[in-house]
FINU-87030 format. One line per field, with one value per residue (C-alpha): residue number from 1; residue in three letters; chain; x, y, z. Coordinates in steps of 0.1 Angstrom, whole numbers, plus 5000, padded with zeros to 4 digits. Layout:
BEGIN
i c(NUM ...)
aa c(ALA ...)
ch c(A ...)
X c(X ...)
Y c(Y ...)
Z c(Z ...)
REM end
This chain:
BEGIN
i c(1 2 3 4 5 6 7 8 9 10 11 12 13 14 15 16 17 18 19 20 21 22 23 24 25 26 27 28 29 30 31 32 33 34 35 36 37 38 39 40 41 42 43 44 45 46 47 48 49 50 51 52 53 54 55 56 57 58 59 60 61 62 63 64 65 66 67 68 69 70 71 72 73 74 75 76 77 78 79 80 81 82 83 84 85 86 87 88 89 90 91 92 93 94 95 96 97 98 99 100 101 102 103 104 105 106 107 108 109 110 111 112 113 114 115 116 117 118 119 120 121 122 123 124 125 126 127 128 129 130 131 132 133 134 135 136 137 138 139 140 141 142 143 144 145 146 147 148 149 150 151 152 153 154 155 156 157 158 159 160 161 162 163 164 165 166 167 168 169 170 171 172 173 174 175 176 177 178 179 180 181 182 183 184 185 186 187 188 189 190 191 192 193 194 195 196 197 198 199 200 201 202 203 204 205 206 207 208 209 210 211 212 213 214 215 216 217 218 219 220 221 222 223 224 225 226 227 228 229 230 231 232 233 234 235 236 237 238 239 240 241 242 243 244 245 246 247 248 249 250 251 252 253 254 255 256 257 258 259 260 261 262 263 264 265 266 267 268 269 270 271 272 273 274 275 276 277 278 279 280 281 282 283 284 285 286 287 288 289 290 291 292 293 294 295 296 297 298 299 300 301 302 303 304 305 306 307 308 309 310 311 312 313 314 315 316 317 318 319 320 321 322 323 324 325 326 327 328 329 330 331 332 333 334 335 336 337 338 339 340 341 342 343 344 345 346 347 348 349 350 351 352 353 354 355 356 357 358 359 360 361 362 363 364 365 366 367 368 369 370 371 372 373 374 375 376 377 378 379 380 381 382 383 384 385 386 387 388 389 390 391 392 393 394 395 396 397 398 399 400 401 402 403 404 405 406 407 408 409 410 411 412 413 414 415 416 417 418 419 420 421 422 423 424 425 426 427 428 429 430 431 432 433 434 435 436 437 438 439 440 441 442 443 444 445 446 447 448 449 450 451 452 453 454 455 456 457 458 459 460)
aa c(MET SER ARG LEU VAL ALA VAL SER ASN ARG VAL GLY ASP PRO SER LYS PRO SER SER GLY GLY LEU ALA VAL ALA LEU GLY ASP ALA LEU THR ARG SER GLY GLY LEU TRP PHE GLY ALA GLY ASP VAL VAL ASP ALA ALA THR PRO SER ASP GLN ARG LEU HIS ILE LYS PRO LEU ASP ASN ASN VAL THR LEU ALA THR LEU ASP LEU SER ARG GLU ASP TYR ASP GLY TYR TYR ARG GLY TYR ALA ASN GLY VAL LEU TRP PRO VAL PHE HIS TYR ARG LEU ASP LEU ALA HIS PHE GLU ALA GLY HIS LEU ASP ALA TYR ARG ARG VAL ASN ARG GLN PHE ALA GLN ALA LEU ALA SER LEU LEU LYS PRO ASP ASP VAL LEU TRP VAL HIS ASP TYR HIS LEU ILE PRO LEU ALA ALA GLU LEU ARG ALA LEU GLY CYS GLN GLN ARG ILE GLY PHE PHE LEU HIS ILE PRO LEU PRO PRO GLN LEU ILE LEU ALA ALA LEU PRO GLY HIS ASP TRP LEU MET ARG ALA LEU PHE ALA TYR ASP LEU VAL GLY LEU GLN SER GLU ALA ASP MET VAL HIS LEU ARG ARG TYR LEU VAL ALA GLU ALA HIS ALA GLU GLU LEU SER GLU HIS SER PHE GLY ALA PHE ASN ARG MET LEU ARG ALA GLY ALA PHE PRO ILE GLY LEU ASP VAL ASP SER PHE ILE ALA MET THR ALA ALA PRO PRO ALA GLN GLU THR LEU ALA THR LEU ARG GLN GLN TYR ALA GLN ARG GLN LEU LEU VAL GLY ILE ASP ARG LEU ASP TYR SER LYS GLY LEU PRO GLN ARG MET VAL ALA PHE ARG THR LEU LEU GLU ARG HIS PRO GLU VAL ARG GLN GLN ALA THR LEU VAL GLN ILE ALA ALA PRO SER ARG GLU GLU VAL GLU ALA TYR GLY ASP ILE ARG ARG GLU LEU GLU SER LEU CYS GLY ALA ILE ASN GLY ASP PHE GLY GLU LEU ASP TRP THR PRO ILE ARG TYR LEU HIS LYS PRO LEU GLU ARG ASP ALA VAL PRO GLY LEU TYR ARG ALA ALA LYS VAL ALA LEU VAL THR PRO LEU ARG ASP GLY MET ASN LEU VAL ALA LYS GLU PHE VAL ALA ALA GLN ASP PRO ALA ASP PRO GLY VAL LEU VAL LEU SER ARG PHE ALA GLY ALA ALA GLU GLN LEU THR ASP ALA LEU LEU VAL ASN PRO TYR ASP THR ASP ALA THR ALA GLU ALA ILE LEU HIS ALA LEU LYS MET PRO LEU GLN GLU ARG GLN LEU ARG HIS GLN ARG MET LEU ALA ASN ILE ARG GLU HIS ASP VAL HIS ALA TRP GLN ARG ARG PHE LEU GLU THR LEU MET ASP VAL SER PRO GLN)
ch c(A A A A A A A A A A A A A A A A A A A A A A A A A A A A A A A A A A A A A A A A A A A A A A A A A A A A A A A A A A A A A A A A A A A A A A A A A A A A A A A A A A A A A A A A A A A A A A A A A A A A A A A A A A A A A A A A A A A A A A A A A A A A A A A A A A A A A A A A A A A A A A A A A A A A A A A A A A A A A A A A A A A A A A A A A A A A A A A A A A A A A A A A A A A A A A A A A A A A A A A A A A A A A A A A A A A A A A A A A A A A A A A A A A A A A A A A A A A A A A A A A A A A A A A A A A A A A A A A A A A A A A A A A A A A A A A A A A A A A A A A A A A A A A A A A A A A A A A A A A A A A A A A A A A A A A A A A A A A A A A A A A A A A A A A A A A A A A A A A A A A A A A A A A A A A A A A A A A A A A A A A A A A A A A A A A A A A A A A A A A A A A A A A A A A A A A A A A A A A A A A A A A A A A A A A A A A A A A A A A A A A A A A A A A A A A A A A A A A A A A A A A A A A A A A A A A A A A A A A A A A)
X c(0077 0109 0123 0157 0187 0218 0251 0284 0311 0297 0255 0239 0207 0190 0169 0203 0221 0260 0252 0268 0262 0257 0226 0211 0212 0194 0174 0146 0146 0149 0121 0099 0098 0106 0146 0171 0208 0234 0270 0303 0294 0319 0353 0344 0363 0371 0357 0323 0300 0289 0248 0256 0269 0245 0227 0191 0176 0148 0140 0114 0112 0112 0143 0163 0196 0218 0254 0277 0307 0339 0368 0397 0419 0391 0386 0424 0432 0396 0396 0433 0447 0435 0408 0431 0464 0458 0427 0428 0463 0463 0430 0444 0473 0499 0510 0547 0522 0502 0510 0504 0500 0481 0469 0451 0435 0421 0406 0388 0372 0362 0346 0328 0316 0309 0288 0269 0257 0246 0227 0212 0194 0177 0167 0132 0128 0120 0143 0170 0207 0226 0258 0285 0326 0357 0353 0329 0337 0331 0301 0277 0296 0292 0256 0255 0271 0248 0214 0205 0188 0176 0187 0223 0237 0273 0288 0324 0326 0363 0381 0390 0424 0435 0445 0479 0474 0447 0462 0497 0471 0482 0447 0432 0415 0398 0385 0375 0356 0340 0319 0299 0278 0262 0233 0247 0274 0281 0315 0318 0330 0337 0369 0364 0341 0365 0393 0368 0361 0399 0405 0370 0381 0422 0423 0390 0385 0347 0322 0317 0277 0274 0289 0275 0272 0296 0297 0317 0320 0280 0270 0265 0274 0263 0283 0279 0290 0267 0285 0274 0257 0251 0220 0223 0190 0200 0236 0223 0199 0232 0249 0217 0215 0233 0262 0280 0268 0286 0316 0306 0307 0340 0364 0354 0359 0395 0406 0385 0419 0431 0415 0413 0418 0405 0415 0391 0407 0409 0451 0453 0477 0457 0445 0474 0485 0524 0519 0494 0515 0545 0519 0507 0546 0552 0523 0542 0575 0566 0539 0552 0518 0499 0516 0502 0463 0458 0459 0449 0431 0436 0421 0431 0416 0433 0430 0443 0470 0483 0497 0530 0521 0495 0528 0552 0525 0516 0552 0557 0525 0538 0573 0558 0541 0562 0589 0565 0552 0585 0600 0572 0550 0549 0540 0503 0505 0508 0505 0488 0467 0469 0447 0449 0420 0380 0360 0328 0301 0281 0304 0318 0295 0307 0343 0331 0310 0337 0366 0375 0390 0388 0415 0401 0434 0433 0458 0432 0397 0363 0339 0353 0325 0338 0341 0306 0299 0317 0297 0267 0276 0288 0267 0255 0258 0297 0308 0343 0364 0369 0401 0397 0420 0415 0416 0391 0358 0339 0358 0337 0307 0319 0339 0337 0359 0394 0408 0448 0473 0480 0516 0523 0529 0533 0502 0484 0502 0490 0454 0449 0463 0439 0414 0424 0419 0388 0359 0327 0308 0334 0326 0294 0292 0309 0288 0256 0263 0280 0251 0225 0245 0251 0211 0203 0226 0220 0224 0185 0192 0219 0200 0172 0190 0210 0184 0158 0186 0191 0153 0153 0181 0169 0172 0200)
Y c(2244 2271 2287 2267 2295 2278 2297 2290 2308 2306 2302 2290 2286 2252 2250 2249 2213 2236 2252 2223 2189 2215 2232 2197 2188 2222 2223 2208 2218 2257 2252 2239 2263 2294 2299 2320 2311 2336 2337 2359 2379 2399 2411 2453 2485 2491 2525 2505 2514 2493 2495 2490 2453 2429 2419 2401 2380 2362 2331 2319 2286 2303 2310 2342 2342 2367 2376 2400 2417 2417 2442 2426 2427 2409 2386 2378 2373 2353 2331 2329 2337 2316 2295 2276 2289 2278 2254 2236 2220 2214 2199 2173 2169 2192 2213 2222 2234 2261 2297 2313 2349 2372 2397 2363 2357 2388 2390 2354 2366 2402 2386 2361 2388 2414 2380 2379 2413 2414 2378 2385 2412 2389 2364 2355 2340 2307 2301 2269 2277 2258 2269 2247 2240 2253 2289 2295 2281 2310 2321 2307 2325 2356 2354 2349 2379 2395 2381 2351 2328 2305 2270 2266 2239 2233 2208 2204 2190 2181 2160 2170 2160 2142 2161 2172 2181 2203 2216 2228 2252 2289 2298 2262 2268 2303 2281 2250 2269 2284 2253 2252 2281 2256 2229 2203 2197 2172 2157 2128 2103 2079 2088 2123 2121 2098 2130 2159 2137 2135 2170 2183 2160 2167 2198 2221 2199 2193 2168 2138 2140 2111 2092 2126 2150 2175 2201 2232 2270 2271 2253 2215 2203 2174 2163 2131 2118 2123 2114 2128 2111 2117 2123 2090 2085 2122 2108 2078 2097 2117 2086 2077 2106 2120 2137 2109 2080 2098 2100 2063 2053 2075 2060 2020 2027 2040 2016 1990 1966 1984 1985 2018 2030 2063 2090 2124 2151 2185 2193 2193 2178 2160 2138 2117 2121 2118 2083 2072 2075 2058 2033 2031 2026 1999 1980 1985 1974 1944 1933 1934 1913 1947 1968 1977 1961 1989 2026 2055 2087 2110 2143 2165 2202 2233 2242 2269 2278 2307 2289 2279 2246 2238 2243 2227 2196 2205 2202 2167 2153 2166 2151 2117 2112 2122 2100 2070 2074 2077 2046 2024 2041 2020 2038 2024 2028 2057 2041 2076 2101 2132 2163 2197 2211 2198 2168 2185 2175 2160 2134 2126 2093 2083 2082 2068 2041 2030 2023 1992 2007 2040 2047 2070 2075 2105 2105 2124 2131 2144 2123 2121 2118 2105 2071 2069 2083 2054 2034 2049 2053 2018 1988 1962 1933 1944 1970 1981 1976 2004 2014 2034 2049 2039 2075 2090 2094 2074 2040 2039 2036 2015 1989 1966 1990 1973 2000 2007 2030 2050 2057 2020 2021 1982 1973 1998 1983 1950 1959 1979 1944 1927 1949 1948 1908 1906 1881 1894 1878 1890 1927 1922 1916 1939 1967 1957 1960 1991 2005 1997 2014 2048 2047 2045 2068 2095 2135 2133 2111 2129 2163 2149 2132 2161 2184 2162 2156 2198 2199 2176 2190 2206 2250 2262)
Z c(4253 4262 4235 4227 4225 4208 4214 4192 4173 4145 4135 4104 4085 4102 4069 4047 4046 4037 4074 4086 4109 4141 4124 4110 4148 4161 4134 4145 4185 4172 4146 4167 4201 4177 4187 4189 4172 4186 4180 4164 4127 4108 4115 4119 4123 4160 4157 4148 4178 4199 4190 4155 4160 4171 4139 4141 4115 4114 4089 4075 4094 4124 4135 4143 4140 4160 4155 4169 4147 4168 4160 4146 4176 4197 4168 4166 4201 4210 4184 4161 4198 4223 4215 4188 4199 4226 4237 4209 4211 4249 4247 4217 4241 4221 4249 4225 4199 4225 4226 4256 4255 4282 4256 4241 4272 4278 4246 4250 4282 4269 4242 4262 4282 4253 4239 4276 4269 4236 4246 4277 4262 4239 4264 4278 4317 4310 4274 4278 4268 4249 4247 4224 4223 4236 4226 4247 4276 4302 4284 4309 4340 4325 4318 4357 4365 4345 4365 4339 4359 4327 4326 4308 4291 4273 4250 4243 4211 4212 4237 4270 4282 4311 4345 4346 4313 4318 4348 4327 4309 4327 4341 4341 4378 4366 4333 4349 4372 4347 4343 4374 4356 4339 4347 4324 4304 4278 4270 4237 4257 4285 4280 4284 4312 4337 4325 4340 4371 4381 4374 4397 4429 4423 4411 4420 4450 4441 4461 4437 4449 4428 4392 4370 4395 4419 4442 4442 4440 4463 4425 4416 4386 4365 4338 4312 4277 4250 4220 4190 4161 4125 4102 4088 4065 4051 4042 4030 4008 3997 3986 3964 3951 3912 3927 3946 3925 3892 3913 3922 3885 3879 3905 3896 3864 3872 3900 3884 3887 3922 3963 3966 4002 4015 4037 4043 4070 4076 4077 4112 4136 4156 4125 4125 4090 4089 4110 4085 4055 4074 4076 4042 4037 4057 4041 4010 4024 4041 4018 3979 3972 3975 3954 3920 3938 3966 3961 3987 3985 4008 4012 4032 4034 4041 4076 4094 4071 4089 4121 4117 4126 4099 4073 4089 4091 4056 4043 4057 4046 4010 4013 4024 3998 3975 3990 3985 3952 3936 3959 3948 3923 3886 3848 3857 3892 3921 3954 3972 3954 3976 3973 3993 3988 3999 3985 3972 4001 3974 3961 3995 3996 3963 3977 4011 3985 3963 3989 4000 4033 4053 4072 4104 4128 4144 4173 4192 4188 4201 4180 4144 4123 4094 4107 4107 4073 4060 4076 4065 4026 4026 4004 4031 4004 4001 4026 4034 4061 4089 4105 4133 4160 4195 4202 4186 4206 4178 4186 4219 4197 4164 4184 4151 4134 4135 4163 4163 4174 4150 4169 4164 4128 4122 4141 4122 4087 4097 4101 4068 4050 4072 4059 4023 4031 4053 4039 4033 4055 4083 4067 4065 4100 4111 4091 4102 4137 4135 4110 4135 4163 4146 4134 4172 4185 4153 4158 4164 4193 4209 4206 4226 4247 4259 4259 4282 4304 4309 4316 4341 4361 4393 4387 4413)
REM end
C-alpha cells in the first residue's frame, strides 16, 4: 500500500491517547503504511541554520514524525497573525474580529512555502498526502510548484463561511484558488459544501462538472462533506474507567438533590457562552420552580488569552456568571459553577454521565465533538439530554438532540426546561438513535471514507 503522509500544524504520537483526536483518527492508517507525520516544530532564533530546523523522529509504532522549526517572526505572522487572527474569525463569520495586516499574509505564505520545501525532500513518488486545516490551505499549491505529483487531499476542520463573507477576505481569490492544487477537499458538513459550491461558481467562475466536482485553472477539484467522528468504543471505555467513575460518584453525592447541567468549551467567541448564560438566566427568571433544583457546571478552558477578543469574552462571561449567582443564589445553592481551567481528560466522561443535560450551543462550529462525547458517555437506561446549536456541524447528524438557535435566548431557555422535564422513554429513544449514528459514523469510518475517496480520484 502507499505510504500515508499526514500534514498538520501540530504533530503527535498516534500511540499516545494524549496526543489528541487527530492522532487517534490517523493512527491506524499511519501505522499500517509506515507513515510520516509532518508539522511545525519549535520556535527558534532566526539565526538558526535551515539545515538544523528539520527534525526526523522514528517512533516504535512504524510511524515517523518530522517537524520544521520556525523563527519567532514567522510563527507569529503565520500562526497568531494570519491563521488565528484572520482565518479563524472570518471562517467563524466574525469579520469584525479579523485583523488584516499584509505582513501576516506574507508570513503565512512564506511558512507554507518553507513547509513544502522541507516536506518535498522527504516524499516518495507513490505517497498519499493528507493535509489538515486552515493553517495549511496553500500547501498543495506550493508542493505542486516544486513538481510534486502525488495525490494530495485536504480536510478543513473548521466551518467554511458563505460566499459573501469569504469574499470579504483580502486575497480570498488567491486562497481559494489554492484549493485546486488538491485532488480532494473535505468539509465537515453539507452546509459547508453548499457554501463552497456557491463560492467556486460565483467567485472563481468554476465549471460545476458534477455535484462534487469542479473545473477551474486547468485543474479539477473534487469536494464533499466528510463529518468527523469520535472513537466511540474508546470513549465508552474511558467512561467505565476509575477516574471517570470516581468523578461520577463525587458529583452524584454533591448534587444528590439537584439536576446537573454541563457545558464544556474552550473560551472562544465562537462558542456562544454569553448567550448560553443569558438563556440560563432567562430560565431561572421565568420558571422559579427550577431554582434550587438545577445547577450549571460550565468549564471554559483558557484559549489564546494574549488576544484582546479572548480577554473580552472572559470578562463578559465572568460578569454574567457572577450576576446570576448574586441575583439567584442561596446559602445552599449556587446556580452556576464556573471553572476557567481545563478538566482532566479522564475525568470528563464522569461529568458527562452525571449530567441531566448538556448545553452545546456554539454560534458556529465545524463539528463539535463534545456533543458526540456526551452521547457516548450516557447510561442507555437513564440517559441525559443534549441541547445542541443548529449552527454546529454535529446538528446535521444528531437530529434527535434538542436543536436550538443560540441567538434566541427565550427559545433556548424553553428547550433547556424541556430537557430537564423530558420523560425517560423519550430520552432513551433519542439517545438510542444518536448513539447508533455516532457509532456508524465514527472517526475510523471518517478516515477510511476520506482516504478511499481520495484514492478513487483520477490523477491529474
